[in-house]
N, C-alpha and C positions, 0 to 999 in steps of 0.2 A: 468390460469392453467389447463393444459391438464391431462387427466386421461386415454390417447389412448396409449398402448404399441404398437409400431411398431412390424411387424413379419419378420422373414427371413432376419436382418439386416446383417450380414456376409455374407451370401448366396449371397443376391443382389450385395453387395460392391464387391465380388468376381466376380461373373459372369457378371457384365458389365464391369470389367477391369477399375474401376474408377482409374484413375491418374491425378496428378498437371495439372494444368491449362486448363482443358477440360469446355465445356460449356455443361451441360446437363440439361435436364428436368424431375422435379418430377410433373408427369400429374396429381397427387391425393394427394395435402397438408394434409389435413386430419388436425391430430394434430402434424405434423411436425416433425417426429420422424426420418422417411427416408430423409425429406428435411434436418435435420442437418446431417446426416450421409455423404449423398452427397457432403454438404458443406465443410466438414471437408477433404474428398479425394479427392475433385479436387481444393480445396486452391493452388493459388488464382485463381481459374476458376470461372464460374459461374454456379450459379441453377436457372432455371426459374419454379416456382412453380405455379401450376394451381389448382383451384377448384372452382367449380360451385355453392356451397356453400358459401354465402357471410359472413355467421358467422365465418367460417373457416379463411376466409382471415382476417377479424376483430379480431380475435382470435389471430392471430400471430402478428398483427401490436400491438396491446396491450401487448402481452408477450414481444416483441421486446423493450418495454419501460423499461422492467426492467431484460430483459435479454439481457447481454452485446454481446454474440456472434451473438445472431440474430439480434439485433440493430446496431451493425456494419456491418453486411454484407448488411442489407437494405440500411445503411446510404452510403456505399462503391458501392453499384449496384451489389455486388457480388451476391445478393438474390433479384430476383424480382418477386413479386407479379402480379399473373392475375386472375381476378375473371371473370370466363368463363369455359365454359365447354371446355372437354379435345379434344371433335371432332373438334374444330375449332384450332387445334394446328398448322397448316402449316400456315394460313393466320395470326394467331397472331404473329408468330416469323416471319413473313415478315413484318410486323407492328413494331418489334422491332428491324427490320434490320438484322435480324439473317437468312441465307440461310441454313444451314444444322446443327445438334449437333452431339455430340459425343457418347451420350447415353440418353435412355427414360425409366423412370420406371412408371409403372401405377399399383396402389395397389388399387385393385376394392373392398375392404372390407369397411363398414362403422366404423368410427371410435366410440371410447366409448363416445366421446361429444355428437354426435350426436344420437346415441342411449339413452342415459342416459336424454337427452332432453325432458321431457314429453310434452312440448307445441310442439314439431315436429311430434309427434304421430308415431315414427319406431317403438316402442318397447311396447309389449302387457303388460310389467312389471309394465310400467308405465302410469298412466290413464293420458289421453291428447287429444285434438282436433283430429280428424281422418284426418290428413293432408298428412305427409310423402313426400312432395315435396322437393327436394333439393334447386331448386331455388323457394324461396315463393314470388316470383314477378309475375309468369306466370305458366301456365297449371292448370289443374284440381286437386282436393284433392282426396284422397281415399273416403271422405265423398261423395263426388258428382260424384264418380265412381260406387260405391255400390248403390247409387241413382238411376242413369239413365242405367246403361247398362243391358240388357237384360240377362235371363238364360244362355242362349247358349254361349254370350259374356262373362260373368262371367265363365264360366264353362272351357273356352278356355283358358282364361287367369290364371286360376288356374292349370290346366293341363300343360299349354307351358312353364309358367314362375315359376311354382312351384312344379311340378312334385306331384302335390296332388291328392291320390287317390281318396279322398271324395270330388273330384270337385263338381259334380253334386248334392251332398247331401248338401253341404255348399250354393251352388248357390241357391238352391230351398230354404233354409232355411231364405237367403237373402231377397229374393223375398217376402216370407210371412210376414217375421217382418216389412219390409219397408211400405207396404200397411197401417200399423197400426200407426208406429212412424219412423223418420228416423234416420238411425244410425250414430250418430255424434261424439261418441268418440271410443279410443281403446279398453277401457274396455267393451263396450257394443258388440264391433265386437269380443273381444275375449270370453266373457261368451256366446255370440251366437255359436260360434263354438265348443265350450267345449259341450255344450246343445245337438249338433246333433252328434257330434263325436261316432261312437261304442264304447261301453265300453270296448269290447274284444281286440280292437286296443290300447286304450288308456292305460290299464294295462299295456303293453308291449313296450311302447313308450320311447325313451330317451329324446325325447324332448317335447315341449309344443305343443298340438295339433293346434294350432295357428301359429306355425312358419313358415310354408310353405306358407299359406294365406299371411300373412303379408309380406313375402318375393316378392311374385308373385304381390300382389297391388302396392308394393313400385317401382317394375321393370315397372310396367305398366304405372304408374303416371310420373314416371322420361323418359321414354322410354332408359331405360339403354341399352338395347341390338343394338337398333338404332345408339346409339352414341358410343358404343364400337366398332362396325364394323366401323363406319366412321372413329373414332380415330386410329385403328390398319392399316387402308389405309393411313393416314396421317401420322402416325409415321413412318411406312418404308418410305416414301418421304420425310421425313425430317430429315432421318438418314445420316449421310456422310457415304461414302465406310469404311466398317469395323467397323462402330458404332453397337451398340448391343441396344437391345428393351428386356425388363423383365417385364412381367405381372404375377402379383399374384391375383389368383380369388380365391373365397370361396365357389362356389357352381357348380353343374353340367353343369347348362346353360350357366354360364360363360365360364367355362374350355371348353367347347366342341366348343364353337365359337373361341376361342382363339386358341385351338387346329387344328380346322380346317382351319383358316386363315394361320397360319405358316406353316402348312402340304402343302397348296396349293402354298405358296410363295416358297418354298425350291423345287418344281417341276419345271422340264426345260421342259416339254410337259404333256400338258393334252387332248391330243386325246384320243380316245375310244382305247384299248387294241387291237382290231383287224384292225387297220389301217396300212398299210403296211408301210408308211412313215407319218411322222411330217407334219401336215396342220395347226396347231393352233399359230406356230410362237412363242410360250411361252418361256421366260427363267427364270431361277430360280432368284428371287430376294433377297431371305435371305437363310442362313444357320442354321440349327437346332443345337444349342449348348445343349439342354436338349432333348434327345428322348424320357425320360420322365420326369414327374416335380420333382422339388425337394420340399421334405415335410420337415416341421419342426421336429427338434430333439426330444428326449422325454424331456431332459431338459428345452427346451423352452415351449414345450405344459404343463409342470407342472406348470411353473410361468406364464403361458397365454394361458389358454384352449381354447380361440379363434382361436389360432394359428393351433390348429388340422385340421382344414379343409382346411387350406391354402395351394396352390400348386401353384409353381414358375415354369413359362416357360421362355426360354430365346431365341432367335434368333440372330444372326449376319448379317447385311446388306453386299451383296456380289457385287452386282450393281457397 
């Protein structure tokens, strides 16, 4: 049973113009909340649901054994589960015999099931191994990252991926502690950050001092921004004319990249402003549906506080 509450359900449904018979993609299955909404909206169409986290796929298969809605959708092929990263969207669709799809959604937030699984190491609220990999079959863990990266590399990761103002202080503390003993658990890392964080800042902070560090290290070990940028390119390439892409972000780094990608895609010329004539040959690929991101309503955030930071951006393919 999933604990995850999907965000902006009605806004996504309306923004993607979901109608009966469509073939659509849920690029981030997670707890399956958006997947269910999409299945209901496009019936008797098809939803292809991706997740790089094998446990999310396994949870959905297990859930389908007792949930008749998902069970029937899987049995009839109206729901197709793909265990893989959404950055391989285009090639995966080709393997499935699908040229284009009518709509694509990516919810970049982590599900409550992942966060609350202490053994995955995503949360400083639960003590567990310092892992944080979405795909636990490959890549380095956060424990390995904090053991092997230099102070300058750690500082860069914390600043670039976490907007952490105390990046250098935290990186130096990690270097000092790891010379005596490895940092292997979420509690060890969180306690270390608290111990070096300026008390003057801690008194006024609304979030835990370790929040940005955990975010930054998670993004780094999963190469999230690399995969996001590949996905955005593949998503536009995979949409049919008039098809829509919706992306829900939860922090500034993600939103900045999505915003810039869609803005570039909506421009018909990228030549410098002082050029007398266009030399780039670029043509707009998408039309921006949302000039500004859609935010969750007060009613939704009251029931689901995690929705407060959610931003929904939507674009339509025009090629």
